[in-house]
Steps between C-alpha positions, in 0.01 A plus 500: 500500500128517563287246683208545263415660169151605391444519125197703394382327182142621461376785284381513143771705327253685278765744376611217270148399396406281317823298535460546875161452664347374824518144358865529397657813652829666421701302755455185289618661177853411386766751601608692188869432554732248330678442833186394689313172492134476585257765612512809722363272772782248456754780540335598830525141622870494410557815706305356792699176495820706520370707794353245742704302750417145394706350781266668750177393329461817296169522316372658180133592541332564167176701513286485186143460377331161491474525122882529479572170676544299181746752356702515821518121526619488139756777556636322811532165324857589399619506864635201687314321777751644749425854379124444508524389863556869582196621303133531584222652290209677671217559250299812582121466482488839325737780411511767772832674419829463686416582864262204555740273311790593729281476814392151392860388440613644835238299688614188320863573594406565861301179534759283327798633695369649825805724520651818359590473131675740264285538189553648155212575263576472129303596192451240227486717187821704488841454338780524757871451430769413580418256778820565697418873529150411611644270766720779638203735527273244663773420755500868599120492521506193724719677755243778534212253506664333799505842670120526465493730201279478195758498224415579140703500178512828306606537138692809392274661236619484141258779411168663597292183480129545577419131524678431831447601859785698659681482833619825658816452705653704780795434730779265390493209745785283375784528248783250459732401219360147488126565524243734344395831652202482735274800566219589735167508312318833527189422294344295223360675193248347263544496124553868408415704195785599268573833669515349846717211377746751356508679836573172679789415269646850526483489883735200502364331813207318338516137386268267312320258728599147397217335695743276694534502879684337789396478867484270799176304526400604852578866431280496192215315668500775762505766227192342345326499838591866556437643153238269350312316780189458282715316246676291761203376701348269234833319461547466876176299508652234276598168650843360433503272193559128556624226267151455356509862381772425245522318175801438276521541123819398321689533826373852580319532833175698477299631795174423324244473782585759766183508708325841500759663271221587258308673779811695600542627145131590481542714812802706392516786254730503201795721592870516422774441756626852430168660596416272791840469667805662341366856493408476869811323629726720715810282465567478128832511317588467134787309343624675186500219245830415335331248271333573166120502521246505221124488545415442131186698568349513152507387140753757377759379746418131458505524119834684502658230714369217283620671182838588651560140602348354180258283692184558297354172370177636353414406141481831311458580129537860387537727202543876494523499882779589739590529867205293622500253787269197500437256785244249379404136538360494144651625172473876437534694172594870484451727197604862483524568874780617726590563864230270636489255789259215428420231755263217418362218714269284294335323791606160370657419839189595694338832579368760257702621206633856515708736285699812589609747232695798633731766364847469648547743785130499594463176697507685833129560432425130547337569838238711320414204278478273803260743666281504188490121499392501865235766436351275231489209750740297288739400778524153343728663240745591774 
């Protein structure tokens, strides 16, 4: 089991705009599965509770934006006081991608423990099942983390997907009947075009990058100092938080006033953990995931899951229409249309109202819409 778990719960999830936005990102949407209760974020907490060693003061460090605090407190209200004792929320002053978030959490872990800790980093917006397979794979990852390896989880591609980063593997490091295969990592590849993705799948030694990692705390702090000293230095200037730095809401401990944390975030660039650390690390292995993993990266996938599991609660009236999906917080009428995805947020719960109308199979172009919104200086819509 792990000493600590870091859950990355920031981000805006614009691929599912307008249902997901910076005010209420994807991780707080309900999981489109009849077997799951709560949000994507709740599922991540459940995994973290299963992974940490509670008898040895295991911790779950949640990293998210300050404007997500209310949603996280609400999502954590379902957990017992004993479970919340193992949780702490660190609100980021601003979003700077995953590398600063992990560096921040590592400094917190180091100050609170003062000793070597085995750490696993989990995403908060994926569907992962079954839990027992996930536990087997993370146990294998922990063994390599203890041996001072950066350990990542790779997903066997189900096709030439262009929306994921890829991991190129080399030598087989470990193979047993009880645990997953573990490979040496040769390189990381960014999201490819279709032709390159097809080449990766055909090669057979490329995996989707799940965005989850395991490592020992001291090893990773040294990796940050070696590979990203400009990112590390602002956090090393922070003073250890004291009791006055925390406040508690509904039993959840929040590191609300960490002196100079805002200055540290001002001084670091926005960069992913992959770019800043993983691609430069010389001791990286990959666990071939035996669990099912789904990113739910866009409206086509999300809509298909909701329809498949009959979870749509939108109020829809239609005539002469077929094969349309509607996700709306107000009633919607359809006349003579087909194969559309329609998402509506009226703004009645705060924020501006927004509507998405897309032909099924075309929602991968959402990033182009987001860029247009930014070019028009309408970031408040996101």
